[in-house]
FISE-64359 format. One record per atom (N, C-alpha, C, O, CB): atom name; x, y, z. Coordinates in steps of 0.2 Angstrom, whole numbers, padded with zeros to 4 digits. Glycine has a CB too. Layout:
REM FISE-64359
  site     xx     yy     zz
    CA      X      Y      Z
...
END
This chain:
REM FISE-64359
  site     xx     yy     zz
     N  -0156   0064  -0105
    CA  -0156   0057  -0102
     C  -0149   0055  -0101
     O  -0147   0051  -0097
    CB  -0160   0052  -0107
     N  -0144   0057  -0106
    CA  -0138   0055  -0106
     C  -0134   0057  -0100
     O  -0130   0054  -0097
    CB  -0134   0057  -0112
     N  -0135   0064  -0099
    CA  -0132   0067  -0093
     C  -0134   0064  -0086
     O  -0130   0063  -0081
    CB  -0134   0074  -0092
     N  -0140   0061  -0086
    CA  -0143   0058  -0080
     C  -0140   0051  -0079
     O  -0138   0049  -0073
    CB  -0151   0057  -0080
     N  -0139   0048  -0084
    CA  -0135   0041  -0084
     C  -0128   0042  -0082
     O  -0125   0038  -0078
    CB  -0136   0037  -0091
     N  -0125   0047  -0085
    CA  -0118   0048  -0083
     C  -0117   0050  -0076
     O  -0112   0049  -0073
    CB  -0114   0053  -0088
     N  -0122   0054  -0074
    CA  -0121   0057  -0067
     C  -0122   0051  -0062
     O  -0119   0051  -0057
    CB  -0127   0062  -0066
     N  -0127   0047  -0064
    CA  -0128   0041  -0059
     C  -0122   0036  -0059
     O  -0120   0034  -0054
    CB  -0134   0037  -0062
     N  -0119   0035  -0065
    CA  -0113   0031  -0065
     C  -0107   0034  -0061
     O  -0103   0031  -0058
    CB  -0110   0029  -0073
     N  -0106   0041  -0062
    CA  -0101   0045  -0058
     C  -0102   0044  -0051
     O  -0098   0042  -0047
    CB  -0101   0052  -0060
     N  -0109   0045  -0049
    CA  -0110   0044  -0041
     C  -0108   0037  -0039
     O  -0105   0037  -0034
    CB  -0118   0045  -0040
     N  -0110   0032  -0043
    CA  -0109   0025  -0040
     C  -0101   0024  -0040
     O  -0099   0021  -0036
    CB  -0112   0020  -0045
     N  -0097   0027  -0045
    CA  -0090   0026  -0045
     C  -0087   0029  -0039
     O  -0083   0026  -0036
    CB  -0088   0029  -0051
     N  -0089   0035  -0038
    CA  -0086   0039  -0032
     C  -0088   0036  -0026
     O  -0084   0035  -0021
    CB  -0088   0046  -0032
     N  -0095   0033  -0025
    CA  -0097   0030  -0019
     C  -0093   0023  -0018
     O  -0090   0022  -0012
    CB  -0105   0028  -0020
     N  -0092   0019  -0023
    CA  -0088   0013  -0023
     C  -0081   0015  -0021
     O  -0078   0011  -0017
    CB  -0087   0009  -0029
     N  -0078   0020  -0023
    CA  -0070   0022  -0021
     C  -0071   0024  -0014
     O  -0067   0021  -0010
    CB  -0068   0028  -0026
     N  -0075   0028  -0012
    CA  -0075   0030  -0005
     C  -0076   0024   0000
     O  -0072   0023   0005
    CB  -0080   0036  -0003
     N  -0081   0020  -0001
    CA  -0083   0015   0003
     C  -0077   0009   0003
     O  -0075   0007   0009
    CB  -0089   0011   0001
     N  -0074   0008  -0003
    CA  -0069   0004  -0003
     C  -0063   0006   0001
     O  -0060   0002   0005
    CB  -0067   0002  -0010
     N  -0061   0013   0000
    CA  -0055   0015   0004
     C  -0056   0015   0011
     O  -0052   0014   0015
    CB  -0053   0022   0001
     N  -0062   0017   0013
    CA  -0064   0017   0020
     C  -0063   0010   0023
     O  -0061   0009   0029
    CB  -0072   0019   0021
     N  -0066   0005   0020
    CA  -0066  -0002   0023
     C  -0058  -0004   0023
     O  -0056  -0008   0027
    CB  -0070  -0006   0019
     N  -0054  -0002   0018
    CA  -0048  -0004   0018
     C  -0043  -0001   0023
     O  -0039  -0004   0026
    CB  -0045  -0003   0011
     N  -0044   0006   0023
    CA  -0040   0010   0027
     C  -0041   0012   0034
     O  -0037   0013   0038
    CB  -0039   0016   0024
     N  -0048   0011   0036
    CA  -0050   0013   0043
     C  -0048   0007   0048
     O  -0050   0002   0046
    CB  -0058   0014   0043
     N  -0045   0009   0053
    CA  -0043   0004   0058
     C  -0049   0000   0061
     O  -0049  -0006   0062
    CB  -0040   0007   0064
     N  -0055   0003   0061
    CA  -0061  -0001   0064
     C  -0067   0000   0059
     O  -0071   0004   0060
    CB  -0063   0002   0071
     N  -0067  -0004   0053
    CA  -0072  -0003   0048
     C  -0078  -0007   0051
     O  -0084  -0006   0048
    CB  -0070  -0006   0041
     N  -0078  -0011   0056
    CA  -0084  -0014   0058
     C  -0089  -0010   0061
     O  -0095  -0011   0060
    CB  -0082  -0020   0064
     N  -0087  -0005   0064
    CA  -0092  -0001   0068
     C  -0097   0004   0064
     O  -0102   0005   0066
    CB  -0088   0004   0073
     N  -0095   0005   0058
    CA  -0099   0010   0054
     C  -0104   0006   0049
     O  -0108   0010   0046
    CB  -0094   0015   0051
     N  -0103   0000   0048
    CA  -0107  -0003   0043
     C  -0111  -0009   0046
     O  -0108  -0014   0048
    CB  -0103  -0006   0037
     N  -0117  -0009   0047
    CA  -0121  -0014   0051
     C  -0120  -0021   0048
     O  -0120  -0026   0052
    CB  -0128  -0013   0051
     N  -0118  -0023   0042
    CA  -0117  -0029   0040
     C  -0111  -0032   0042
     O  -0110  -0038   0042
    CB  -0118  -0030   0032
     N  -0107  -0028   0045
    CA  -0100  -0031   0047
     C  -0100  -0031   0055
     O  -0095  -0033   0058
    CB  -0095  -0027   0045
     N  -0106  -0030   0058
    CA  -0105  -0029   0066
     C  -0104  -0036   0069
     O  -0101  -0036   0074
    CB  -0112  -0027   0068
     N  -0105  -0041   0066
    CA  -0104  -0048   0069
     C  -0096  -0051   0067
     O  -0094  -0056   0069
    CB  -0109  -0054   0067
     N  -0093  -0047   0063
    CA  -0086  -0049   0061
     C  -0081  -0046   0066
     O  -0081  -0041   0068
    CB  -0084  -0046   0054
     N  -0077  -0051   0069
    CA  -0072  -0050   0074
     C  -0066  -0048   0071
     O  -0064  -0050   0065
    CB  -0071  -0056   0078
     N  -0063  -0043   0074
    CA  -0056  -0040   0072
     C  -0051  -0045   0072
     O  -0052  -0050   0077
    CB  -0054  -0034   0075
     N  -0046  -0045   0069
    CA  -0040  -0050   0069
     C  -0042  -0057   0067
     O  -0039  -0062   0069
    CB  -0037  -0050   0076
     N  -0046  -0057   0062
    CA  -0049  -0064   0060
     C  -0047  -0064   0052
     O  -0047  -0059   0049
    CB  -0056  -0065   0061
     N  -0047  -0070   0049
    CA  -0047  -0070   0042
     C  -0052  -0067   0038
     O  -0051  -0065   0033
    CB  -0046  -0077   0040
     N  -0058  -0067   0041
    CA  -0064  -0064   0038
     C  -0063  -0057   0037
     O  -0064  -0054   0032
    CB  -0071  -0066   0042
     N  -0061  -0054   0043
    CA  -0059  -0046   0043
     C  -0054  -0045   0037
     O  -0055  -0040   0034
    CB  -0057  -0044   0049
     N  -0049  -0049   0037
    CA  -0044  -0048   0032
     C  -0047  -0049   0025
     O  -0045  -0045   0020
    CB  -0038  -0053   0033
     N  -0051  -0053   0024
    CA  -0054  -0054   0017
     C  -0059  -0048   0015
     O  -0059  -0046   0009
    CB  -0059  -0061   0017
     N  -0062  -0046   0020
    CA  -0066  -0040   0019
     C  -0062  -0034   0016
     O  -0063  -0030   0012
    CB  -0071  -0038   0025
     N  -0056  -0033   0020
    CA  -0052  -0028   0017
     C  -0049  -0029   0010
     O  -0048  -0024   0007
    CB  -0046  -0027   0022
     N  -0048  -0035   0009
    CA  -0045  -0037   0003
     C  -0050  -0036  -0003
     O  -0048  -0033  -0008
    CB  -0043  -0045   0003
     N  -0056  -0038  -0002
    CA  -0062  -0037  -0007
     C  -0064  -0030  -0007
     O  -0067  -0028  -0013
    CB  -0068  -0041  -0005
     N  -0062  -0026  -0003
    CA  -0064  -0018  -0003
     C  -0060  -0015  -0009
     O  -0061  -0010  -0012
    CB  -0063  -0014   0003
     N  -0054  -0018  -0010
    CA  -0050  -0016  -0016
     C  -0053  -0017  -0022
     O  -0052  -0013  -0027
    CB  -0043  -0020  -0016
     N  -0057  -0022  -0023
    CA  -0062  -0023  -0029
     C  -0066  -0017  -0030
     O  -0067  -0014  -0036
    CB  -0066  -0029  -0029
     N  -0069  -0015  -0024
    CA  -0074  -0009  -0025
     C  -0070  -0002  -0027
     O  -0072   0002  -0031
    CB  -0077  -0008  -0018
     N  -0064  -0001  -0025
    CA  -0060   0004  -0027
     C  -0058   0004  -0034
     O  -0059   0009  -0038
    CB  -0053   0004  -0023
     N  -0056  -0002  -0036
    CA  -0054  -0003  -0043
     C  -0060  -0002  -0048
     O  -0059   0001  -0053
    CB  -0050  -0010  -0044
     N  -0066  -0005  -0046
    CA  -0072  -0005  -0050
     C  -0074   0003  -0050
     O  -0076   0005  -0056
    CB  -0077  -0009  -0047
     N  -0074   0006  -0045
    CA  -0076   0013  -0045
     C  -0071   0018  -0050
     O  -0074   0022  -0054
    CB  -0076   0016  -0038
     N  -0065   0016  -0049
    CA  -0060   0020  -0053
     C  -0061   0018  -0061
     O  -0061   0023  -0065
    CB  -0053   0018  -0051
     N  -0062   0012  -0062
    CA  -0063   0010  -0069
     C  -0069   0012  -0072
     O  -0070   0014  -0078
    CB  -0062   0002  -0070
     N  -0074   0013  -0068
    CA  -0081   0016  -0070
     C  -0080   0023  -0072
     O  -0083   0025  -0077
    CB  -0086   0015  -0064
     N  -0077   0027  -0067
    CA  -0076   0034  -0069
     C  -0072   0035  -0075
     O  -0073   0039  -0079
    CB  -0073   0037  -0063
     N  -0067   0031  -0076
    CA  -0062   0031  -0082
     C  -0066   0030  -0088
     O  -0066   0033  -0093
    CB  -0056   0026  -0081
     N  -0071   0025  -0088
    CA  -0075   0023  -0093
     C  -0079   0029  -0095
     O  -0080   0030  -0101
    CB  -0079   0017  -0092
     N  -0082   0032  -0090
    CA  -0087   0037  -0092
     C  -0083   0043  -0096
     O  -0086   0045  -0101
    CB  -0089   0040  -0085
     N  -0077   0045  -0093
    CA  -0074   0051  -0097
     C  -0069   0049  -0102
     O  -0066   0054  -0105
    CB  -0070   0055  -0091
     N  -0068   0043  -0104
    CA  -0063   0041  -0109
     C  -0067   0040  -0115
     O  -0072   0037  -0115
    CB  -0059   0035  -0107
     N  -0064   0042  -0121
    CA  -0067   0040  -0127
     C  -0064   0034  -0130
     O  -0067   0031  -0135
    CB  -0066   0046  -0132
     N  -0058   0032  -0127
    CA  -0055   0025  -0130
     C  -0058   0019  -0126
     O  -0061   0020  -0120
    CB  -0047   0026  -0130
     N  -0057   0014  -0129
    CA  -0058   0007  -0125
     C  -0053   0006  -0120
     O  -0047   0007  -0121
    CB  -0059   0001  -0130
     N  -0056   0004  -0114
    CA  -0051   0002  -0109
     C  -0050  -0006  -0110
     O  -0054  -0010  -0111
    CB  -0054   0003  -0102
     N  -0043  -0007  -0111
    CA  -0041  -0014  -0112
     C  -0042  -0019  -0106
     O  -0041  -0017  -0100
    CB  -0034  -0014  -0114
     N  -0044  -0025  -0108
    CA  -0045  -0030  -0102
     C  -0039  -0031  -0098
     O  -0040  -0032  -0092
    CB  -0047  -0036  -0105
     N  -0033  -0031  -0101
    CA  -0027  -0031  -0097
     C  -0026  -0026  -0092
     O  -0024  -0027  -0086
    CB  -0021  -0032  -0101
     N  -0028  -0020  -0094
    CA  -0027  -0014  -0089
     C  -0032  -0015  -0083
     O  -0031  -0014  -0078
    CB  -0029  -0008  -0093
     N  -0038  -0017  -0085
    CA  -0043  -0018  -0080
     C  -0041  -0023  -0075
     O  -0042  -0023  -0069
    CB  -0050  -0020  -0082
     N  -0038  -0029  -0077
    CA  -0036  -0034  -0073
     C  -0030  -0032  -0069
     O  -0030  -0033  -0063
    CB  -0034  -0041  -0077
     N  -0026  -0028  -0071
    CA  -0020  -0025  -0068
     C  -0023  -0021  -0062
     O  -0020  -0021  -0056
    CB  -0015  -0021  -0072
     N  -0028  -0016  -0063
    CA  -0030  -0012  -0058
     C  -0034  -0016  -0053
     O  -0032  -0014  -0047
    CB  -0035  -0007  -0061
     N  -0038  -0021  -0054
    CA  -0041  -0025  -0050
     C  -0036  -0028  -0045
     O  -0036  -0028  -0039
    CB  -0045  -0030  -0053
     N  -0031  -0031  -0048
    CA  -0026  -0035  -0044
     C  -0022  -0030  -0040
     O  -0020  -0031  -0034
    CB  -0021  -0038  -0049
     N  -0020  -0024  -0042
    CA  -0017  -0019  -0038
     C  -0020  -0017  -0032
     O  -0018  -0017  -0026
    CB  -0015  -0013  -0042
     N  -0027  -0015  -0033
    CA  -0031  -0013  -0027
     C  -0033  -0019  -0023
     O  -0033  -0018  -0017
    CB  -0038  -0009  -0030
     N  -0034  -0025  -0025
    CA  -0035  -0030  -0021
     C  -0029  -0032  -0016
     O  -0029  -0033  -0010
    CB  -0036  -0037  -0025
     N  -0023  -0031  -0019
    CA  -0016  -0032  -0016
     C  -0016  -0026  -0010
     O  -0014  -0027  -0004
    CB  -0010  -0031  -0020
     N  -0018  -0020  -0012
    CA  -0018  -0015  -0007
     C  -0022  -0016  -0001
     O  -0021  -0015   0005
    CB  -0020  -0008  -0011
     N  -0028  -0019  -0003
    CA  -0033  -0021   0002
     C  -0030  -0027   0006
     O  -0031  -0027   0013
    CB  -0040  -0023  -0001
     N  -0027  -0031   0003
    CA  -0023  -0037   0007
     C  -0018  -0034   0012
     O  -0017  -0036   0017
    CB  -0020  -0042   0002
     N  -0014  -0030   0009
    CA  -0009  -0027   0014
     C  -0011  -0023   0020
     O  -0009  -0023   0025
    CB  -0004  -0022   0010
     N  -0017  -0019   0018
    CA  -0021  -0016   0024
     C  -0023  -0021   0029
     O  -0023  -0020   0035
    CB  -0026  -0012   0022
     N  -0026  -0027   0026
    CA  -0028  -0032   0030
     C  -0023  -0035   0035
     O  -0024  -0037   0040
    CB  -0032  -0037   0026
     N  -0017  -0036   0031
    CA  -0012  -0039   0035
     C  -0009  -0034   0041
     O  -0007  -0037   0046
    CB  -0006  -0041   0031
     N  -0009  -0028   0039
    CA  -0007  -0023   0044
     C  -0012  -0023   0050
     O  -0010  -0023   0056
    CB  -0007  -0016   0041
     N  -0019  -0022   0048
    CA  -0024  -0021   0054
     C  -0026  -0028   0057
     O  -0027  -0028   0063
    CB  -0030  -0018   0051
     N  -0026  -0033   0053
    CA  -0029  -0039   0056
     C  -0024  -0044   0058
     O  -0026  -0049   0061
    CB  -0034  -0042   0051
     N  -0018  -0043   0056
    CA  -0013  -0048   0058
     C  -0011  -0053   0052
     O  -0014  -0053   0047
    CB  -0015  -0052   0064
     N  -0006  -0057   0053
    CA  -0003  -0062   0048
     C  -0006  -0069   0049
     O  -0005  -0072   0055
    CB   0005  -0062   0048
     N  -0010  -0071   0045
    CA  -0013  -0078   0045
     C  -0010  -0082   0039
     O  -0008  -0079   0034
    CB  -0021  -0079   0045
     N  -0009  -0088   0040
    CA  -0005  -0092   0035
     C  -0009  -0092   0028
     O  -0005  -0091   0023
    CB  -0005  -0100   0036
     N  -0015  -0092   0028
    CA  -0019  -0091   0022
     C  -0018  -0085   0018
     O  -0017  -0084   0012
    CB  -0026  -0092   0023
     N  -0018  -0079   0022
    CA  -0017  -0073   0020
     C  -0010  -0071   0017
     O  -0009  -0068   0012
    CB  -0018  -0068   0025
     N  -0005  -0074   0020
    CA   0002  -0074   0017
     C   0002  -0077   0011
     O   0005  -0075   0006
    CB   0007  -0076   0022
     N   0000  -0083   0010
    CA   0000  -0087   0004
     C  -0004  -0083  -0001
     O  -0001  -0083  -0007
    CB  -0003  -0094   0005
     N  -0010  -0081   0000
    CA  -0014  -0077  -0005
     C  -0010  -0071  -0007
     O  -0011  -0069  -0013
    CB  -0021  -0075  -0002
     N  -0007  -0068  -0002
    CA  -0003  -0062  -0004
     C   0003  -0063  -0009
     O   0004  -0060  -0014
    CB   0000  -0058   0002
     N   0006  -0069  -0008
    CA   0012  -0071  -0012
     C   0009  -0073  -0019
     O   0011  -0071  -0024
    CB   0015  -0077  -0009
     N   0003  -0076  -0019
    CA   0000  -0078  -0026
     C  -0002  -0071  -0030
     O  -0001  -0071  -0036
    CB  -0005  -0083  -0025
     N  -0005  -0067  -0026
    CA  -0007  -0061  -0029
     C  -0001  -0056  -0031
     O  -0002  -0054  -0037
    CB  -0011  -0057  -0023
     N   0004  -0056  -0028
    CA   0010  -0053  -0031
     C   0013  -0056  -0037
     O   0015  -0052  -0042
    CB   0015  -0052  -0026
     N   0013  -0062  -0037
    CA   0015  -0066  -0043
     C   0010  -0065  -0049
     O   0012  -0064  -0055
    CB   0016  -0074  -0041
     N   0004  -0065  -0047
    CA  -0001  -0063  -0052
     C   0000  -0056  -0055
     O   0000  -0055  -0061
    CB  -0009  -0064  -0049
     N   0001  -0051  -0051
    CA   0002  -0045  -0054
     C   0009  -0044  -0058
     O   0008  -0041  -0063
    CB   0003  -0040  -0048
     N   0014  -0048  -0056
    CA   0020  -0048  -0060
     C   0019  -0051  -0067
     O   0021  -0048  -0072
    CB   0026  -0052  -0056
     N   0015  -0056  -0067
    CA   0014  -0060  -0073
     C   0009  -0055  -0078
     O   0010  -0055  -0084
    CB   0010  -0067  -0072
     N   0004  -0052  -0075
    CA   0000  -0048  -0079
     C   0004  -0042  -0082
     O   0003  -0040  -0087
    CB  -0006  -0046  -0074
     N   0008  -0039  -0078
    CA   0012  -0033  -0080
     C   0016  -0036  -0086
     O   0017  -0032  -0091
    CB   0016  -0030  -0074
     N   0019  -0042  -0085
    CA   0024  -0044  -0090
     C   0020  -0045  -0097
     O   0022  -0043  -0102
    CB   0028  -0051  -0088
     N   0015  -0049  -0096
    CA   0011  -0050  -0102
     C   0008  -0044  -0106
     O   0009  -0043  -0112
    CB   0004  -0055  -0101
     N   0006  -0039  -0101
    CA   0003  -0033  -0104
     C   0009  -0029  -0107
     O   0008  -0026  -0113
    CB   0001  -0029  -0099
     N   0015  -0028  -0105
    CA   0021  -0025  -0108
     C   0022  -0029  -0114
     O   0024  -0025  -0119
    CB   0027  -0025  -0103
     N   0022  -0035  -0114
    CA   0024  -0039  -0121
     C   0019  -0037  -0126
     O   0021  -0036  -0132
    CB   0024  -0046  -0119
     N   0013  -0037  -0124
    CA   0008  -0036  -0129
     C   0008  -0029  -0132
     O   0007  -0028  -0138
    CB   0001  -0037  -0127
     N   0010  -0024  -0128
    CA   0011  -0017  -0130
     C   0017  -0017  -0135
     O   0016  -0013  -0139
    CB   0012  -0013  -0124
     N   0022  -0021  -0134
    CA   0028  -0020  -0138
     C   0027  -0024  -0144
     O   0030  -0022  -0149
    CB   0034  -0023  -0134
     N   0022  -0028  -0145
    CA   0020  -0031  -0151
     C   0015  -0027  -0156
     O   0015  -0029  -0162
    CB   0017  -0038  -0150
     N   0013  -0022  -0153
    CA   0008  -0017  -0158
     C   0012  -0014  -0163
     O   0018  -0012  -0162
    CB   0005  -0012  -0154
     N   0009  -0014  -0169
    CA   0012  -0011  -0175
     C   0009  -0005  -0176
     O   0003  -0004  -0177
    CB   0012  -0016  -0181
     N   0014   0001  -0176
    CA   0011   0008  -0176
     C   0012   0010  -0183
     O   0011   0016  -0185
    CB   0014   0012  -0171
     N   0014   0006  -0188
    CA   0015   0008  -0195
     C   0008   0009  -0199
     O   0004   0004  -0198
    CB   0020   0002  -0199
     N   0008   0014  -0202
    CA   0001   0015  -0205
     C   0002   0015  -0213
     O  -0002   0016  -0216
    CB  -0002   0022  -0204
END
């Protein structure tokens, strides 16, 4: 039973990564997924879809890492991965869909969020006591 559960989780993780990367990086993600057929290119909605596809990539990666890791994955690390892949999706959206005021502001806030997350994560790692 354990192998079936891990196999299913691995399949879902790989599927999430592939679908997320496809929606982020494909110039025309609308044509292959029926739910997006009413979404027009060069709109804020198309940019949002590319941004949120980064969440799928990050979630798939974290899921696969969770399956094969014996250590706990820290919450800070999870947040950093989510933020990085969301920003990657945002940059793909800016490239393919164009620059809209909301998207530029959201990108700036996202970059600031990533910088703050990295700073706090680094600070907490430096506070760990390794003396036994």
